[in-house]
C-alpha positions as CSV (number, residue, x, y, z in Angstrom):
1,M,121.4,135.7,70.6
2,A,118.3,137.2,72.1
3,A,116.3,135.0,70.1
4,K,118.1,132.1,71.2
5,K,117.3,132.9,74.8
6,T,113.5,133.9,74.1
7,S,113.1,130.1,72.3
8,K,115.3,128.7,75.4
9,K,112.8,130.6,77.8
10,T,110.0,129.4,75.9
11,A,111.2,125.8,76.2
12,E,111.9,126.0,79.9
13,S,108.1,127.4,80.2
14,A,106.6,124.7,78.2
15,L,108.5,122.0,79.8
16,N,107.1,123.3,83.4
17,E,103.6,122.9,81.9
18,V,104.1,119.4,80.9
19,K,102.2,116.7,83.5
20,F,104.5,114.5,85.5
21,E,102.9,111.3,83.6
22,D,103.5,113.3,80.5
23,A,107.0,113.7,80.6
24,L,108.0,110.1,82.4
25,G,106.0,108.8,79.3
26,E,107.8,110.8,76.5
27,L,111.4,109.7,78.3
28,E,110.9,106.0,78.9
29,S,110.2,106.5,74.9
30,L,113.0,108.2,74.5
31,I,114.7,105.6,76.2
32,E,113.5,102.9,74.5
33,A,114.3,104.3,71.0
34,M,117.5,105.4,72.4
35,E,118.5,101.4,73.1
36,E,116.5,99.7,70.4
37,E,117.1,101.7,67.2
38,D,120.2,102.4,65.1
39,L,120.0,106.4,65.6
40,P,122.7,108.9,64.0
41,L,125.0,110.0,66.9
42,D,123.2,113.7,66.3
43,D,120.1,112.0,67.0
44,L,121.3,110.3,69.9
45,V,122.9,113.6,71.7
46,A,119.5,115.3,71.0
47,S,117.7,112.4,72.4
48,Y,120.0,112.6,75.6
49,S,119.7,115.9,76.3
50,R,116.0,116.2,75.3
51,G,115.9,113.0,78.4
52,M,117.8,115.1,80.7
53,E,115.4,118.4,80.8
54,L,112.3,115.4,80.8
55,W,114.4,114.1,83.8
56,K,114.8,116.9,85.6
57,V,111.0,117.8,85.7
58,C,110.0,115.1,86.5
59,Q,112.6,114.9,89.2
60,Q,111.0,118.6,90.1
61,R,107.5,117.2,90.5
62,L,108.4,114.5,92.6
63,D,110.3,116.7,95.0
64,N,107.6,119.1,95.3
65,A,104.9,116.4,95.6
66,R,107.2,115.0,99.0
67,L,107.8,118.4,100.4
68,K,103.6,118.9,100.3
69,V,102.9,115.6,101.4
70,E,105.4,116.2,104.4
71,A,103.7,119.4,105.1
72,I,100.5,118.1,105.6
73,S,101.6,115.1,107.6
74,A,103.4,117.6,110.0
75,R,100.0,120.5,110.5
76,S,97.6,117.4,110.1
77,T,96.0,116.6,114.0
78,E,93.4,114.3,114.3
79,E,91.6,117.7,115.4
80,D,92.8,119.8,112.9
81,M,92.8,118.9,109.2
82,D,93.3,122.3,107.0
83,V,95.1,122.4,103.6
84,E,96.7,125.4,102.9
85,D,97.9,126.4,99.4
86,F,101.2,125.3,98.7
87,D,104.2,127.2,98.3
88,P,107.7,124.7,97.3
89,Q,109.7,127.5,97.4
90,Q,108.7,127.7,101.6
91,A,108.4,124.5,101.9
92,A,112.0,123.6,100.6
93,S,113.3,126.1,103.0
94,E,111.4,124.8,105.9
95,P,112.7,121.5,108.1
96,P,110.4,119.0,108.4
97,K,108.2,119.1,111.6
98,T,108.8,115.7,113.8
99,A,106.6,114.5,116.5
100,D,109.2,114.1,120.0
101,K,106.4,111.7,120.6
102,K,107.8,108.0,122.3
103,P,105.7,104.8,121.9
104,K,104.4,103.9,125.7
105,G,105.3,99.9,126.7
106,D,108.5,98.2,125.8
107,V,108.0,98.7,121.8
108,S,112.0,98.3,120.3
109,D,112.7,100.5,117.3
110,D,111.7,97.5,114.3
111,E,108.5,97.0,115.8
112,I,105.5,98.8,115.3
113,K,102.7,98.9,117.7
114,L,98.7,100.0,117.5
115,F,97.0,99.8,120.0
């Protein structure tokens, strides 16, 4: 039983090291193979399981990137553009900061005015 836990942690660790683009590419290849090939049921289930793992990795990378962009956008001003190390757990616990400024003039919600 301990060997299974160790190998599972090793597999999870390896998945955490996979780049988004690599995970997405492998996921697309798995989907294509599952759709086009006549695979045995056991292979389909194994491919589905691997695909779900890759999907979770991709989703996590996208969520972290979104949080990082939101954090940078919330902190940025014209005078101060300091970029700090990003901690996704800290950013996830903080609500995104939004500006309370309202546009000047008669600008409707559907219209963007640059000047």
